[in-house]
C-alpha positions in Angstrom: 18.2 -10.2 5.2 18.7 -10.9 8.9 16.3 -10.0 11.7 17.8 -8.2 14.6 15.7 -9.3 17.6 12.6 -11.4 17.6 10.8 -11.8 14.2 8.3 -14.4 13.0 7.3 -14.4 9.4 4.4 -16.7 10.4 3.1 -13.9 12.7 3.6 -11.4 10.0 1.7 -13.5 7.5 -1.2 -14.1 9.9 -1.3 -10.3 10.6 -1.3 -9.5 6.9 -4.3 -11.8 6.4 -6.3 -10.1 9.2 -5.5 -6.6 8.0 -5.2 -5.6 4.3 -1.5 -4.9 4.3 -0.1 -7.9 2.4 -0.7 -11.6 1.5 0.6 -14.8 3.0 0.2 -17.6 5.4 -0.1 -21.4 5.2 1.6 -24.3 7.0 5.0 -23.1 5.8 4.7 -19.4 6.3 5.6 -17.1 3.4 4.6 -13.6 2.4 3.9 -12.7 -1.2 4.2 -9.0 -1.9 3.3 -7.2 -5.1 3.9 -3.4 -5.1 5.2 -0.5 -7.1 8.8 0.1 -6.3 9.7 3.3 -4.4 12.0 4.4 -7.1 10.7 4.3 -10.6 7.2 2.9 -9.9 7.8 -0.4 -11.7 5.8 -3.2 -10.2 7.8 -5.8 -8.2 6.7 -9.3 -7.1 8.6 -10.7 -4.0 8.1 -14.0 -2.2 9.4 -13.9 1.4 10.4 -16.9 3.4 12.3 -17.4 6.7 15.1 -19.7 7.8 15.8 -19.0 11.5 17.0 -15.5 11.8 17.5 -15.3 8.0 14.7 -13.8 6.0 14.9 -14.5 2.3 13.1 -12.3 -0.3 13.1 -13.7 -3.8 12.1 -11.4 -6.7 9.8 -13.7 -8.7 8.4 -11.1 -11.2 10.4 -8.8 -13.4 11.3 -5.7 -11.4 11.6 -3.6 -14.6 15.1 -2.3 -13.9 14.7 -1.7 -10.2 17.9 -2.4 -8.4 18.1 -5.4 -6.0 19.3 -3.0 -3.3 16.2 -0.8 -3.6 13.9 -3.9 -3.5 15.7 -5.2 -0.5 15.4 -1.8 1.3 11.7 -1.6 0.6 11.0 -5.2 1.7 13.0 -4.5 4.9 10.9 -1.5 5.7 7.6 -3.4 4.9 8.5 -6.1 7.4 10.1 -3.7 9.9 13.4 -5.5 9.5 15.1 -2.1 9.1 14.7 -1.5 12.8 16.9 -3.1 15.5 14.4 -5.0 17.6 16.9 -6.5 20.1 15.5 -4.3 22.9 11.8 -4.9 22.2 11.3 -7.7 24.7 12.7 -5.4 27.4 9.6 -3.3 27.1 7.6 -6.3 28.2 9.9 -7.0 31.1 9.0 -3.8 32.9 5.4 -3.6 31.6 3.4 -6.8 32.4 0.6 -5.9 30.0 3.1 -5.6 27.1 4.9 -8.7 28.2 1.7 -10.8 28.1 0.9 -9.4 24.6 4.3 -10.3 23.4 3.9 -13.8 24.6 0.6 -14.1 22.8 2.0 -12.9 19.5 5.7 -13.9 19.6 7.9 -12.3 17.0 5.1 -10.0 15.6 6.4 -6.7 14.2 4.3 -4.2 12.2 3.7 -5.3 8.6 3.8 -1.9 6.9 2.0 -0.8 3.8 4.3 -1.1 0.8 5.0 2.7 0.8 3.7 5.9 2.3 2.0 6.5 -1.0 -0.1 3.2 -0.7 -0.8 4.0 3.0 -2.2 7.4 2.0 -4.3 5.9 -0.8 -5.7 3.3 1.7 -6.6 6.1 4.1 -8.5 8.0 1.4 -10.3 4.9 0.1 -11.2 3.8 3.6 -12.8 7.1 4.8 -16.3 6.5 6.2 -16.6 2.9 5.0 -15.7 -0.4 6.5 -12.2 -1.8 6.2 -13.6 -4.9 4.4 -15.3 -2.6 1.8 -12.1 -0.5 1.4 -10.1 -3.7 0.8 -12.4 -4.7 -2.0 -12.1 -1.3 -3.7 -8.4 -1.2 -3.2 -8.0 -4.6 -4.9 -10.2 -3.6 -7.8 -8.1 -0.5 -8.4 -5.0 -2.6 -8.4 -6.6 -5.1 -10.9 -7.8 -2.4 -13.2 -4.8 0.1 -13.1 -1.9 -1.9 -11.7 0.3 -4.7 -13.0 -0.3 -8.3 -12.2 2.6 -10.2 -10.7 2.9 -14.0 -11.5 4.2 -16.0 -8.5 3.9 -19.4 -10.4 1.2 -20.8 -8.1 -0.8 -17.5 -7.8 -1.0 -14.1 -9.2 -1.3 -10.8 -7.3 -2.2 -7.3 -8.6 0.2 -4.5 -7.6 -1.4 -1.2 -6.7 -0.9 1.2 -9.6 2.2 3.4 -9.7 1.5 7.1 -8.8 1.4 8.2 -12.4 -1.4 5.7 -13.2 -3.4 6.7 -10.1 -3.2 10.3 -11.2 -5.2 9.2 -14.3 -8.0 7.5 -12.2 -11.5 8.0 -13.7 -14.9 7.2 -12.3 -14.7 4.1 -10.2 -17.4 2.0 -8.5 -17.5 2.6 -4.7 -15.6 5.9 -4.8 -17.1 9.3 -4.5 -16.1 12.1 -6.9 -14.3 13.7 -3.9 -12.2 10.6 -3.2 -11.3 10.2 -6.9 -10.1 13.8 -7.0 -8.1 13.2 -3.8 -6.5 10.0 -5.2 -5.6 11.7 -8.4 -3.9 14.5 -6.4 -2.1 11.9 -4.2 -0.8 10.2 -7.3 0.6 13.6 -8.5 2.1 14.3 -5.1 3.8 10.9 -4.9 5.1 11.3 -8.5 6.7 14.6 -7.4 8.5 12.8 -4.5 6.5 14.3 -1.7 6.0 10.9 0.0 9.5 9.6 0.4 9.7 7.2 3.4 13.3 8.0 4.4 12.7 11.7 4.3 9.5 11.4 6.4 11.3 9.4 9.0 14.2 11.8 9.1 11.9 14.8 9.9 10.9 15.6 13.5 7.6 13.8 14.1 5.4 16.9 14.2 7.0 18.4 11.1 6.4 15.1 9.2 2.8 15.0 10.3 2.3 18.6 9.3 3.8 17.9 5.9 1.4 14.9 5.4 -1.7 16.8 6.5 -1.0 19.2 3.6 -1.9 16.5 1.2 -5.5 16.3 -0.1 -7.6 13.9 1.9 -5.0 13.4 4.6 -6.2 14.5 8.1 -4.7 14.0 11.5 -5.6 10.3 11.8 -4.5 9.5 8.2 -1.2 11.4 8.6 -0.3 9.2 11.6 -1.2 6.1 9.6 1.1 7.2 6.7 4.0 8.0 9.0 3.7 4.9 11.2 2.5 2.2 8.7 3.7 3.7 5.5 7.1 5.2 6.3 7.5 2.6 9.1 8.4 5.0 12.0 8.9 2.7 15.0 8.5 5.1 17.9 5.4 7.3 17.6 2.4 7.3 19.9 -0.7 7.5 17.7 -2.6 10.4 19.3 -5.6 10.0 17.0 -6.0 6.2 17.1 -9.2 5.8 19.0 -9.2 2.0 18.8 -5.8 1.9 20.4 -7.0 4.3 23.2 -9.9 2.0 23.9 -7.5 -0.9 24.3 -5.2 1.1 26.6 -8.1 2.2 28.7 -9.2 -1.4 29.2 -5.9 -3.0 29.8 -4.4 -0.2 32.0 -7.6 0.5 34.0 -7.6 4.2 32.8 -11.4 4.6 32.9 -13.9 5.1 30.1 -12.5 8.3 28.7 -8.8 8.8 29.7 -7.1 12.0 28.8 -4.5 12.1 26.0 -1.9 13.0 28.7 -2.7 9.9 30.6 -2.5 7.7 27.5 0.8 9.3 26.6 2.2 8.7 30.1 1.6 5.0 29.7 3.0 4.9 26.1 6.2 6.7 27.3 7.1 3.3 28.9 7.0 1.7 25.5 9.9 3.8 24.1 11.7 3.3 21.7 9.0 0.9 20.3 5.8 2.8 20.8 4.5 2.0 17.3 5.3 -1.7 17.7 3.6 -1.9 21.1 0.6 0.0 19.8 0.2 -2.7 17.2 0.1 -5.4 19.9 -2.7 -3.6 21.7 -4.7 -3.1 18.5 -4.3 -6.8 17.6 -5.5 -7.7 21.1 -8.6 -5.5 20.7 -9.4 -7.2 17.4 -8.9 -10.6 19.0 -11.5 -9.7 21.6 -14.0 -7.9 19.4 -13.5 -8.9 15.7 -14.7 -5.4 15.0 -12.7 -5.0 11.8 -13.8 -8.3 10.5 -17.5 -7.7 11.3 -17.7 -3.9 11.1 -19.5 -3.9 14.5 -18.2 -2.1 17.5 -18.2 -4.0 20.8 -18.7 -1.8 23.8 -17.8 -4.1 26.7 -14.1 -5.1 26.9 -12.2 -7.3 29.4 -10.3 -5.3 31.9 -7.1 -7.3 31.7 -5.1 -9.5 29.3 -6.6 -12.9 29.4 -4.1 -15.5 28.0 -6.8 -17.9 27.2 -8.7 -15.6 24.7 
C-alpha cells in the first residue's frame, strides 16, 4: 500500500497504544492487527510495517478464505490510507493551531476501529465506565469468543465475528442490558446493516440516523461508529464533548461555546475535519491524561504549548 500525503506508522502505533484501537509500537514501528474480516467474519492477523511511503501489510494468520483484496481494503481503512491526505498540511498552513498540532504529531492519521461493527460494540461496552475498564472487558470477550491470531512472537485475540457475539451469555462486567444490546448488534452486523462503504456513501445525517436505530447506539455512539468505524474523514463531531473542551481552550471560545461557534471553527478544517478533531483530542489527553487516569482535569492551557 502507498500513503498519499504524510503518514507515520510510528505515530499510528503510539496512538493505538494510548487508545484501545489496535496494537503496536517499539523501536522499529509496526502494527499488529487481529480482527474479523468485513466479509465472511473469518479472523485475520496482519502485521503492518512501513518503508518510506510504502506501507506493507503481511497476513501472518490464516484468513480462512478471505481475499487479499478484501484484507487490503480493510487495512487501508483502519489506517486511513484509503483517504488522499496530500492536502492535510494545507489546513495547518491557514490555521496556526492545527499547524502546531501537526508538527507535534507528524504523520498522525486516525487509527480506526477494525470495522463499524467493532466500533459499535466498543461504544456499548464503554457506556458509563472508564475506557480502561472497557478495554479489559473488550479483550476478555475477544479471548473467550474470538479466534487467537499467532504472529510468531506474540498472539492476539480477534474480536468475535458478529454471529458469535449474537450468542453472548452472561459476562463479567457487563449488565444484562449491555449483553442484550451486544447480541442485537451481532445480529444487525450479520445482516449487513453496518457496512463501512455504504455508511460513508450516505449523506452524513442519514448515516447517523441509520446508526441511531441500532440498540444501544445514541448520538455520541453513532458519530463514533461513522467516524472511527467507517472511517469518514470529514465530519465534525457534534457530540464529542472532550473535543469541544479542547477547541474552547485552544481557540479562546470561552467556557461554554455554542455548537454554531464550534462548527464555524471546524469549517476551516475541511475536508479533514475528522482528522483534525483527532489532533485536538490527542492534545487534550497529552495535557490531562484523563483517559489514562479516569480523572477529569478542569484547568486547561489557553494555547498550544510546543514544550508540553
